[in-house]
ZAMARGU-641013 format. One record per residue (C-alpha): residue number from 1; z negated, y, x. Coordinates in Angstrom, 3 decimals, padded with zeros to 6 digits. Each point is the difference from the previous one (the first is absolute). Last residue first. Example, Ala and Ser with C-alpha at 12.3 -4.5 7.8 and 13.67 -1.06 7.14 Angstrom:
residues 2
  drenvex         z         y         x
        2  -007.140  -001.060   013.670
        1  -000.660  -003.440  -001.370
***
This chain:
residues 266
  drenvex         z         y         x
      266  -009.531  -007.397  -001.353
      265  -001.471  -003.352  -000.594
      264   001.311  -000.722  -003.604
      263  -000.338  -003.759  -000.483
      262   002.542  -002.575  -000.451
      261   000.187  -003.702  -001.123
      260   003.188  -001.721  -001.235
      259   000.111  -003.153  -001.666
      258   003.527  -001.581  -000.533
      257  -000.819  -003.434  -001.851
      256   002.813  -002.270  -000.055
      255   000.787  -001.955  -003.278
      254   000.728  -003.309  -001.259
      253   000.306   000.081  -003.696
      252  -003.172   000.137  -002.483
      251  -000.151   003.717  -000.145
      250  -002.568   000.650  -002.895
      249   000.319   003.570  -001.115
      248  -003.045   002.459   000.070
      247   000.100   000.377   003.878
      246  -003.542  -000.158   001.021
      245  -001.756   001.290   003.281
      244  -002.573  -001.357   002.277
      243  -001.604   001.050   003.196
      242  -002.563  -001.112   002.612
      241  -001.253   002.093   002.960
      240   000.315  -000.408   003.720
      239  -001.411   001.302   003.292
      238   001.022   000.800   003.463
      237  -000.976   003.774  -000.350
      236  -001.800   000.672  -003.536
      235   002.099  -000.064  -003.003
      234  -001.767   001.717  -002.810
      233   002.538   000.016  -002.729
      232   002.475  -001.936  -001.649
      231   002.916   001.358  -002.237
      230   002.282  -001.602  -002.441
      229   003.761  -000.526  -000.562
      228   002.325  -002.077  -002.167
      227   003.842  -000.842   000.225
      226   001.901  -002.741  -001.846
      225   003.313  -001.689  -000.086
      224   001.339   001.648   003.322
      223   003.240  -001.692   001.197
      222  -000.194  -001.801   003.280
      221   002.266  -002.789  -000.789
      220  -003.000  -002.475  -000.158
      219  -001.825   002.050  -002.375
      218  -001.930   003.098   000.838
      217  -003.468   001.187  -001.218
      216  -001.020   003.295   001.718
      215  -003.714   000.373   000.554
      214  -001.172   003.464   001.245
      213  -003.576   000.622   001.536
      212  -001.088   003.306   000.856
      211  -003.022   000.573   002.359
      210  -003.383   001.654  -000.201
      209  -002.685   001.752   001.965
      208   001.460  -001.496   003.181
      207  -001.829  -000.450   003.213
      206   001.785  -000.092   003.184
      205   000.444  -002.726   002.785
      204   002.785  -001.618  -001.716
      203   000.418  -003.480  -001.467
      202  -000.875   001.012  -003.708
      201   000.378  -003.096  -001.863
      200   000.828  -000.174  -003.792
      199  -000.599  -003.173  -001.599
      198   001.774  -001.959  -002.712
      197   000.718  -000.084  -003.778
      196   002.987  -000.107  -002.219
      195  -000.337  -000.725  -003.642
      194   003.233  -000.765  -002.178
      193  -000.422   000.572  -003.623
      192  -002.902   000.331  -002.402
      191  -000.293  -003.509  -000.928
      190  -000.176  -000.794   003.641
      189   002.578  -000.998   002.896
      188  -001.346   000.206   003.331
      187   001.344   001.427   003.214
      186  -002.152  -000.186   003.009
      185   000.294   001.980   003.284
      184  -002.467  -000.777   002.979
      183   001.050   003.138   001.875
      182   001.104   003.553  -000.525
      181   000.159   002.107   002.963
      180  -000.991   003.427   001.340
      179   000.306   001.456   003.480
      178  -000.964   003.649  -000.573
      177   001.660   002.865   002.042
      176  -002.441   002.520   001.404
      175   000.155  -001.404   003.695
      174   003.849  -000.109  -000.353
      173   000.330   003.666  -000.596
      172   001.151   001.428  -003.033
      171   002.477   002.961   000.002
      170   000.012   001.999  -002.993
      169   002.805   000.980  -002.386
      168  -000.353   002.647  -002.682
      167   002.531  -000.713  -002.755
      166   002.825   002.476  -000.473
      165   002.254  -001.186  -003.060
      164  -002.716  -001.494  -002.018
      163   001.064  -003.450  -001.212
      162   002.019  -000.300  -002.961
      161  -000.189  -003.115  -002.395
      160   002.390  -000.870  -002.877
      159  -001.055  -002.887  -002.418
      158   002.366  -002.120  -002.117
      157  -000.431  -002.211  -003.091
      156  -003.599   001.261  -000.770
      155  -002.718  -002.087  -001.482
      154  -001.726   001.884  -002.987
      153  -003.681  -000.554  -000.662
      152  -001.449   000.134   003.389
      151   001.907   000.440   003.238
      150  -001.188  -000.432   003.590
      149   001.669   001.541   003.024
      148  -000.520  -002.558   002.973
      147   000.708   001.452   003.534
      146   001.661  -002.281   002.774
      145  -000.004   001.004   003.626
      144   002.241  -001.361   002.897
      143  -001.987   001.760   002.783
      142   001.228   001.154   003.345
      141  -002.862   002.472   000.395
      140  -002.507  -000.129  -003.159
      139   000.854   001.512  -003.485
      138  -002.387   001.500  -002.207
      137  -000.231   000.590  -003.779
      136  -000.098   002.746  -002.623
      135   001.395   000.030  -003.419
      134   002.125   001.781  -002.742
      133   000.951  -000.289  -003.682
      132   002.993  -000.501  -002.254
      131   000.365  -001.875  -003.465
      130   002.777  -000.875  -002.425
      129   003.075   001.618   001.410
      128   002.924  -001.090  -001.924
      127   002.555  -002.096   001.812
      126   001.058  -002.205  -002.994
      125  -002.049  -002.907   001.554
      124  -003.103   002.052   000.340
      123  -000.741   002.329   002.859
      122  -003.183   000.422   002.383
      121  -000.338   003.109   002.158
      120  -001.916   000.136   003.231
      119  -001.642   002.380   002.495
      118  -001.311  -000.693   003.567
      117  -002.578   001.628   002.363
      116  -000.712  -001.778   003.396
      115  -003.417   000.566   001.646
      114  -000.533  -001.509   003.469
      113   003.765  -000.121   000.682
      112   001.008  -002.267   003.010
      111   000.724   000.334   003.645
      110   000.169  -002.213   003.068
      109   003.112  -002.167  -000.628
      108   001.876   002.152  -002.726
      107   002.098  -002.287  -002.248
      106  -002.002   000.574  -003.229
      105   001.127  -001.807  -002.828
      104  -000.732   000.098  -003.749
      103   000.474  -002.491  -002.806
      102  -001.150   000.800  -003.546
      101  -001.067  -002.533  -002.258
      100   000.114   001.084  -003.738
       99  -002.608  -001.372  -002.336
       98  -000.612  -001.870  -003.310
       97  -002.133   000.096  -003.030
       96   000.716  -000.723  -003.631
       95   001.259  -003.545  -000.285
       94  -001.779  -000.870   003.239
       93   000.643   000.628   003.548
       92   003.669   000.857  -000.047
       91   001.577   001.062   003.626
       90   002.368   002.972   000.524
       89   001.130   000.180   003.600
       88   000.269   003.690   001.372
       87   003.594   000.611   001.171
       86   000.219  -000.902   003.840
       85  -001.129   001.030   003.238
       84  -001.790   003.282  -000.797
       83   000.217   001.764   003.233
       82  -002.235   001.820   002.416
       81   001.537   002.629   002.300
       80   000.295  -000.696   003.597
       79  -002.410   002.224   002.006
       78   000.900   002.581   002.599
       77   000.491   002.811  -002.569
       76  -003.455   001.611   000.789
       75  -002.497   000.339  -002.685
       74  -002.389  -002.893   001.063
       73  -000.010   001.237   003.424
       72  -002.131   002.788  -001.316
       71   001.216   003.482   000.899
       70  -002.738   001.668   001.806
       69  -000.957   003.341  -001.504
       68   001.319   002.615   002.414
       67  -002.852   001.466   002.408
       66   000.484  -002.636   002.478
       65   003.859   000.426  -000.181
       64  -000.303   003.747   000.407
       63  -002.300  -000.317   002.860
       62   002.723  -002.297   001.665
       61   002.727   002.763  -000.615
       60  -002.279   002.757   001.569
       59  -000.626  -002.173   003.009
       58   003.772  -000.592   000.247
       57   000.412   003.874  -000.176
       56  -002.370   000.840   002.726
       55   002.070  -000.437   002.980
       54   003.046   001.717  -001.410
       53  -002.157   002.867  -001.219
       52  -001.663   000.236   003.311
       51   003.407   000.214   001.624
       50   001.342   002.644  -002.151
       49  -003.128   001.975   000.552
       48   000.258  -000.201   003.796
       47   003.783   000.954  -000.127
       46  -000.803   003.076  -002.161
       45  -002.674   001.073   002.552
       44   002.401  -000.301   002.839
       43   002.663   001.780  -001.912
       42  -002.497   002.719  -000.733
       41  -001.169   000.096   003.604
       40   003.429   000.386   001.287
       39   000.843   002.622  -002.682
       38  -003.192   001.962   000.974
       37   001.106   000.062   003.634
       36   003.481   001.507  -000.965
       35  -001.666   002.502  -002.195
       34  -002.326   001.011   002.713
       33   002.562   000.351   002.688
       32   002.263   002.017  -002.571
       31  -002.999   002.086  -000.965
       30  -000.623   000.830   003.811
       29   003.592   000.931   000.288
       28   000.070   002.261  -002.910
       27  -003.207   001.604   001.395
       26   001.778   000.784   003.302
       25  -000.744  -001.991   003.118
       24  -002.747   001.127   002.438
       23   000.957  -001.485   003.540
       22   003.641   000.516  -000.054
       21   000.184   003.222  -001.641
       20  -002.842   001.361   002.207
       19   001.907  -001.500   002.896
       18   002.848   002.006  -001.104
       17  -001.755   003.173  -000.757
       16  -001.727  -000.227   003.586
       15   003.268  -000.286   001.501
       14   001.335   003.103  -001.746
       13  -003.188   001.926   001.008
       12   000.142  -001.028   003.506
       11   003.827   000.916   000.166
       10  -000.738   003.489  -001.775
        9  -002.851   000.566   002.566
        8   002.366  -001.084   003.107
        7   002.683   002.432  -001.324
        6  -002.490   002.973  -000.364
        5  -001.398  -000.785   003.279
        4   003.639   000.049   001.532
        3   000.812   003.346  -001.934
        2  -003.283   001.418   001.430
        1   000.943  -000.875   003.339
***
């Protein structure tokens, strides 16, 4: 009987040990469960962080663009370059005065240059440089423009002009453009030369402090015989102002007066 009790007791202890091992895992097993659970949480956390970074990155780029100084549209290479159409024309005014007529063209439809810098060099017949200088002008969208470079004392045989390589273009809206015209033109020969007069009209809705007038005197074949410029001021909207210029040579032949009026409205 005692042997049977011992066997039962041994069996009970053995079963209790098994149940204890099943219900209460060892420290190593508990660490394994914890590590497995931690890895899952870690992977989930990493996935959440990556997701948030991917979602925030476009906003980061947008913020960088806002903080970054805006690149002016003028500096982008979407505009056709300005060009000097032909070699400057040398015209003699008097025995010791003359001019070089520089022809520049802008083919851009809605953009011009409010401040165009240029430099020039004048040469004699032997090719020696006799003078040099620089200047500033403007050019409007789609403008075919002439610049007058005056010379006193020595009249050059040839003039070379360089435009600044990267001028700053600017868009010009139609509402800011000026509709300027020259009307009632009269050519009269005087003892001092050929006088051209007329009226500049401002047909736009904007006030202009001043406007530039260029008169090209052309013969019947279109060749330029003379060029003279002036400036008129204080042009209210829908108003006009008289102008008068003198070319100091008497041009008696039939000529065409090519009068160009413009204003820097940038």
